[in-house]
N, C-alpha and C positions, 0 to 999 in steps of 0.2 A: 045344435046337433042332437040327433036322436040316436039312441043305441037300442037296437032291437035285440031282445033276447032270442037265443036259438030256439028252434022248435023243440018241443018236449020229447019227441021220440029220438031225435038225433043225438042228444046228450048220452043216452045209454049206448048208442052204437059207437060213439067216440071212445068211451071208457072201455068197451069190449075190445075195440081194435087196438087200443093202447096196451091193454093186458096181453093180448095175443102177440103183439110185436115184442113186448118185453120178454115173454116166455120163449119166443123164437130166438131172440138174441142170446138169452141165457143158455139155451140148449146148443146153439151154434158155437158159443164161446167155449163150452166144455168139450165139444167134439172137435174143435179146430186144432188142438195141440196133439200132434201125433207122438207116439213113443220115441224118445231120443236114442234110437239104436245106434245111429252114426256117432253121436257124442260119446256114448258108452264105449263103443269100440275103439275110438281114438284115445280115450282115457285109459282103457285097459292096455293098449299098445304102448302108450307112454310109460305106464307103470312097469311093464316088462322091460322096456328099454332102460329105465332107470335102475332096475335090479341088475340087469346085465352089465351096466356101466360100473357097478360097485357102489351104488348109492347107500347100501346097507352099511358100508364101511366109512364112506366119506361124507354122507349127508343123511344120516338116519332120521333126523327130526323132520326134514322136508319129505322124505319118503313116507314117514308115518302119517303126516298130514294128508298126503295124496291117497294113501290107502284108506284112511278113515273116511275121507270124503267120497271115495268110490263106493265104500260099503253103504254110506248114507244114500248115495244115488241109487244103488241097487234096492234099498229098502223103499225109497220113494217110487221106484218103478213098480215094485210089488203092490204098492198102495194106489197105483195108477195116478200118481201125482207127477205127471210128465214134465210140467214146467220146472218143478223143484228138482226133479231127476236130471234134467238137462243142465240146469245151473250147477248143481253139485258135480256132475260129470266134467263140465268145463273147468271148474275149480280144481278138481282132482287132476285133470290133464295138465293144467298150469303148474301145479305143485310138483307133479312127476317130472315135468320138463325142467324145472328149477333144480330138483334133486339130481337129475341126470347131468346137467351142466356143472353142478358143484362136484359131482363124482368124477367127471372128466378133469376138472381143475385140480381136484385132490390127487388123482392119479398122475397128472402131469408134474405137480409139485413133488410127489414122492420120487418120480423118475429123475427130476432135476437134482433133488437132494442126493440120490444114489450116485449120480454122475459127479457131483461136487466132491463127495467122500472118495470116490475112485480117483479123481484128479489129485486130491490132496495126498492120498496114499502114494500115487505114482510120483508126485513132485518130491515127497519125502524120500522115496527110494532113490531118485535121481540125485538129490542133494547128498544123500549118504554115500552113494557110489562115487560122486565127484570128490567128496572129502577123503575117502579111502584112496583114491587114485592120487590125490595131491600128497597124502602121507607117504605113499610108496615112492613118489618122485623125490621127496625130500630125504628119505632114508637111504643109507649107503647100500650099495648092491651086495647081495648075499653071495658067498663063494659058491662056485659051481659044484654041484653034487655028483659030477661024473668021476670024481677021483683025480682029476687033473690039478696040477699045482697052478695056483693063480699066478699070472704074470706080474712082475714088479719092475720098477724102473731099475736100471743098472746103477750101481753106486759109482760115485766119482772116483777117479784114480788118485792115489796119494800125490801130494805136491812134488815129491822127489822125482817122479816120472815125467813131470811137465817141464823139467829144466831143459836147458839148451842141449841139443844133441852133441856128442863129440865131433870133432872136425873130421871130415871125410865120410861121415855116416849121415844118413837122412836124405833130405831133398837137396837136389842141386839145381841151380838155375842155368839155363842155357844162354849162350852168348847171343847177341842180337843178329848176328850174321847167319844163323841157322846151322852152325857147325856144332857137333857134339864135343863136349869136353873130353879130354884124354883121361882115360881111366884105366887102371891096371886090371880091374876085374870086369868081366862082362855082365855079371849079375849085381844088381843094386838092391839094397834093402830099402823097402818103403815102410815107413812107419805112419801110422795113422795119426 
């Protein structure tokens, strides 16, 4: 096999064409990254949403990371480092989204804690009211304050009054045939 060297004039043209192609690709590569305005706007919107959700109270570290990265993205935009600006804006958006989620979680936990405390307070009041009611049911009733004399049971009569009544006085039994007994007086005394 024989290898033929390239013609003398064509070697210079190949080097020139390669250099032009490399320069064209380099210029095209720089010009192909547009400013990441959309990424910057999304990051800014997420930051504002995180602030509105209370991330400053519930997730200050994550909110701080998001704000720092957004500021770095703005600085990269000013230096026309659009690829870096786009990456930093996306990181800022992700950190802001995390801060917003943590803020919502923190707010929900605070609300749950408030409800638990309210339930505990109400349960304590209910138990206290039940105990007071039970004590009132066990205590003797207080006398009426209207000035009326409280009613009392009647005392039992002495044993002498319970003895057998004298003959002819008191209850009389009727004969079985329905006739009334003969009595000299028309009025009879009835004792209880």
